[in-house]
C-alpha positions as CSV (number, residue, x, y, z in Angstrom):
1,R,0.2,0.1,0.0
2,A,2.9,2.4,0.7
3,V,4.4,1.5,-2.8
4,L,1.6,2.5,-4.0
5,S,1.0,5.1,-2.6
6,A,4.0,6.6,-3.0
7,D,3.0,6.5,-7.2
8,H,0.3,8.6,-6.4
9,I,-1.7,5.7,-6.9
10,D,-4.8,5.5,-5.1
11,T,-5.8,2.7,-2.7
12,A,-9.2,3.9,-1.4
13,H,-10.4,0.5,-2.4
14,V,-8.3,-1.4,-0.9
15,R,-9.1,-3.9,1.4
16,T,-7.1,-5.4,4.6
17,T,-8.1,-9.2,5.1
18,P,-6.9,-9.6,9.0
19,D,-8.0,-13.7,8.3
20,A,-4.6,-14.0,5.6
21,P,-1.3,-12.8,5.1
22,T,-0.4,-10.3,1.6
23,G,-0.4,-12.3,-1.5
24,V,3.5,-13.4,-2.0
25,A,5.2,-14.2,-5.4
26,L,8.3,-16.2,-5.1
27,I,11.1,-16.2,-8.2
28,T,13.7,-17.8,-9.0
29,V,15.6,-17.1,-12.5
30,D,17.6,-18.2,-14.7
31,H,21.3,-17.4,-15.9
32,A,19.2,-16.4,-19.2
33,G,17.2,-13.7,-17.3
34,E,14.0,-16.2,-18.1
35,N,11.7,-16.7,-14.8
36,T,9.5,-18.9,-12.8
37,I,6.8,-17.9,-10.6
38,I,5.0,-19.7,-7.7
39,V,2.3,-17.5,-6.1
40,A,1.3,-18.0,-2.5
41,P,-2.5,-16.0,-2.9
42,G,-3.0,-15.3,0.3
43,A,-5.4,-12.4,1.1
44,N,-5.8,-12.5,-3.0
45,A,-8.1,-15.7,-3.0
46,H,-11.1,-13.5,-0.4
47,V,-10.6,-11.2,-3.3
48,S,-15.2,-11.8,-3.4
49,T,-18.2,-10.6,-5.2
50,D,-19.1,-8.7,-2.5
51,D,-15.8,-6.6,-3.1
52,L,-16.9,-5.4,-6.9
53,A,-19.6,-2.4,-6.1
54,P,-16.5,0.1,-6.7
55,L,-17.4,-1.0,-10.3
56,A,-21.0,0.5,-10.9
57,N,-18.9,4.1,-10.9
58,A,-17.1,2.4,-14.1
59,S,-18.1,4.1,-18.1
60,A,-17.3,3.7,-21.1
61,R,-14.0,6.2,-20.2
62,D,-13.2,3.7,-18.2
63,V,-10.8,0.2,-18.7
64,A,-11.1,-2.3,-16.2
65,L,-7.8,-4.7,-16.4
66,F,-8.0,-8.3,-14.8
67,Q,-5.1,-10.9,-14.1
68,L,-5.7,-14.7,-12.6
69,E,-4.8,-14.3,-8.7
70,V,-8.4,-13.8,-7.7
71,P,-10.3,-16.1,-7.7
72,L,-12.0,-17.4,-11.0
73,D,-15.7,-16.7,-10.0
74,T,-14.9,-12.9,-9.5
75,I,-13.4,-12.2,-12.4
76,T,-16.6,-13.2,-14.9
77,R,-18.2,-11.7,-12.6
78,A,-16.3,-7.7,-12.5
79,A,-15.5,-8.7,-16.2
80,A,-19.3,-8.4,-17.0
81,I,-20.7,-5.7,-14.2
82,A,-17.6,-4.0,-16.0
83,R,-18.3,-4.4,-20.0
84,K,-22.6,-3.6,-19.0
85,R,-21.2,-0.1,-17.6
86,G,-19.6,0.2,-21.1
87,A,-15.5,0.2,-19.9
88,T,-12.8,-1.1,-22.4
89,T,-12.2,-5.0,-20.5
90,I,-8.7,-6.6,-20.4
91,L,-7.9,-9.9,-19.1
92,N,-3.9,-11.2,-18.8
93,A,-4.6,-15.0,-18.5
94,A,-1.8,-15.5,-15.3
95,P,-1.5,-17.8,-14.3
96,A,-2.3,-20.3,-17.0
97,A,-5.8,-21.7,-16.9
98,A,-8.6,-22.9,-18.7
99,L,-11.4,-19.8,-19.2
100,P,-15.5,-20.4,-19.2
101,R,-17.2,-18.6,-22.0
102,D,-19.3,-16.2,-20.0
103,L,-15.6,-14.3,-19.4
104,L,-14.0,-15.0,-22.7
105,A,-17.2,-12.9,-24.1
106,A,-17.0,-10.9,-21.6
107,L,-13.5,-9.0,-22.7
108,D,-12.4,-7.0,-25.3
109,I,-9.3,-7.5,-25.3
110,L,-7.8,-11.0,-24.0
111,I,-3.6,-10.5,-23.2
112,V,-2.2,-14.3,-23.7
113,N,1.8,-15.1,-23.8
114,E,2.2,-19.1,-25.7
115,T,1.8,-21.6,-23.1
116,E,-0.8,-18.9,-22.2
117,A,-3.1,-19.8,-25.6
118,A,-2.2,-23.0,-25.6
119,V,-3.7,-23.9,-22.2
120,V,-7.0,-22.1,-22.9
121,L,-7.5,-23.6,-25.9
122,A,-6.4,-26.7,-24.5
123,A,-9.2,-26.7,-22.2
124,E,-11.9,-26.3,-25.1
125,A,-9.7,-29.1,-27.3
126,T,-12.5,-28.2,-30.2
127,A,-10.2,-28.9,-33.0
128,T,-8.5,-32.5,-34.1
129,T,-5.2,-30.3,-34.3
130,P,-4.6,-28.2,-31.9
131,P,-3.1,-24.2,-33.6
132,T,0.4,-24.4,-33.6
133,T,1.4,-20.5,-35.8
134,P,1.3,-17.4,-33.6
135,T,-1.5,-16.3,-36.2
136,D,-3.4,-19.4,-35.7
137,L,-3.3,-19.4,-32.1
138,T,-5.1,-15.8,-32.4
139,R,-7.2,-16.7,-34.1
140,A,-8.6,-20.1,-32.7
141,L,-9.2,-17.2,-29.4
142,L,-10.8,-14.9,-30.9
143,A,-13.1,-18.0,-31.8
144,L,-13.6,-18.1,-28.3
145,G,-15.6,-14.6,-27.8
146,P,-13.2,-12.0,-27.4
147,R,-13.0,-8.8,-29.4
148,R,-9.6,-8.7,-29.5
149,V,-6.4,-10.5,-28.4
150,I,-2.4,-9.5,-28.0
151,L,0.1,-12.8,-28.0
152,T,2.6,-11.6,-26.0
153,L,5.8,-13.4,-28.0
154,G,9.1,-12.4,-25.8
155,A,11.7,-11.1,-28.1
156,Q,9.7,-11.5,-31.6
157,G,7.2,-8.4,-30.2
158,A,3.7,-9.4,-30.2
159,I,0.6,-10.5,-32.5
160,L,-2.6,-8.1,-32.4
161,A,-5.7,-9.8,-33.8
162,K,-9.0,-8.6,-34.7
163,P,-11.6,-10.5,-36.6
164,D,-10.6,-9.0,-40.2
165,T,-6.7,-8.5,-39.7
166,T,-3.6,-9.3,-37.5
167,T,-0.6,-6.9,-37.0
168,A,2.8,-7.9,-36.5
169,I,3.9,-5.5,-33.2
170,P,7.5,-5.7,-33.0
171,A,9.8,-5.4,-30.1
172,A,12.8,-3.5,-28.8
173,K,16.3,-4.8,-29.4
174,V,17.4,-6.0,-25.8
175,T,19.2,-7.8,-24.0
176,P,17.6,-9.1,-21.1
177,I,18.3,-9.3,-17.2
178,D,15.6,-10.5,-15.8
179,T,11.9,-10.7,-17.2
180,V,9.7,-10.4,-14.5
181,G,7.6,-7.3,-14.5
182,A,7.6,-7.8,-18.3
183,G,4.4,-9.3,-19.1
184,D,2.6,-7.0,-15.9
185,A,4.6,-3.2,-17.6
186,F,3.0,-4.8,-21.2
187,C,-0.6,-5.1,-19.8
188,G,-0.5,-2.3,-17.9
189,V,0.7,0.5,-20.3
190,L,-1.1,-1.1,-23.1
191,A,-4.5,-0.1,-20.2
192,A,-3.5,3.1,-19.4
193,S,-2.7,4.1,-22.8
194,L,-5.9,3.1,-24.3
195,A,-7.2,4.9,-20.9
196,E,-5.6,8.0,-23.0
197,G,-7.0,7.8,-25.7
198,L,-5.2,5.9,-28.0
199,D,-5.7,3.7,-30.7
200,I,-4.5,-0.2,-30.0
201,T,-1.7,-0.3,-32.3
202,A,-0.6,2.6,-31.1
203,A,-1.1,1.0,-27.3
204,C,0.4,-2.3,-28.3
205,R,4.0,-0.3,-29.4
206,R,4.0,1.6,-26.1
207,A,3.7,-1.7,-23.9
208,S,5.7,-3.8,-26.3
209,A,8.9,-1.1,-25.3
210,A,7.7,-1.2,-21.3
211,G,7.9,-5.0,-21.5
212,A,11.4,-4.4,-23.0
213,L,12.5,-1.9,-20.6
214,A,10.8,-4.0,-17.4
215,T,13.8,-6.3,-18.5
216,Q,16.8,-4.1,-17.5
217,I,16.2,-3.8,-14.1
218,Q,15.7,-6.2,-11.7
219,G,13.2,-7.3,-9.7
220,A,9.4,-7.1,-10.1
221,I,7.8,-3.3,-8.9
222,P,11.6,-1.9,-9.8
223,S,11.4,-3.0,-13.0
224,L,8.2,-0.9,-13.9
225,P,9.4,1.7,-16.1
226,R,8.4,5.6,-16.4
227,R,6.7,7.1,-19.1
228,D,9.3,9.1,-20.2
229,D,11.8,5.9,-20.5
230,I,8.9,4.2,-22.7
231,L,7.9,7.1,-24.6
232,A,11.7,7.6,-26.0
233,L,12.3,3.7,-26.9
234,T,8.7,3.4,-29.0
235,A,9.6,6.2,-31.5
236,R,12.2,3.8,-31.6
237,L,11.0,0.5,-32.9
238,P,10.8,-0.1,-36.4
239,A,7.4,0.7,-37.9
């Protein structure tokens, strides 16, 4: 809470759960900078539909970003409320899990990496031959209900898929030190950019730059980049 407040992030809706510890992620990083994360959810597992009252004030000006470290039923209900209120709904399907169709149908944007995409599609098991290429993965995910899909590909950038078009989002050329927080930076900057009024392609480019910058510093929160640095790197991305 103190870290959030120090960065001028409103904590008015942060709830304290007296009978559970704060959630924590235990992270290992290998010599290539890749990470493995074990999550002990603690209080995160106590987030319930009773905590969703603030969403009643959501509007078309808002962006609602969700991930899978709180109960799935709560996320599903929250996405439905936000969607009904006109907010842009985004789900980063991490940690990887099967997703209910009513959640997928409530999403404006689904963000996954290749592992997460495979888990979501395996739970559906509708195709005799599972998709293997990144473009095929995004097409199969679009068929499940989200209006747009973003498939992140690490050093290869990302793919933005809409029903009628697929756009390659370039990655900045960096040597990763620690990839912890790169996905968080991508998702957060994407949401912030959309809330600022950028179109989704421009928002993805800015998010890609943010994700690259997050690999240059060790740790999770310390690696989250600042606006000026993000904009400067975005300007240097290839077309």
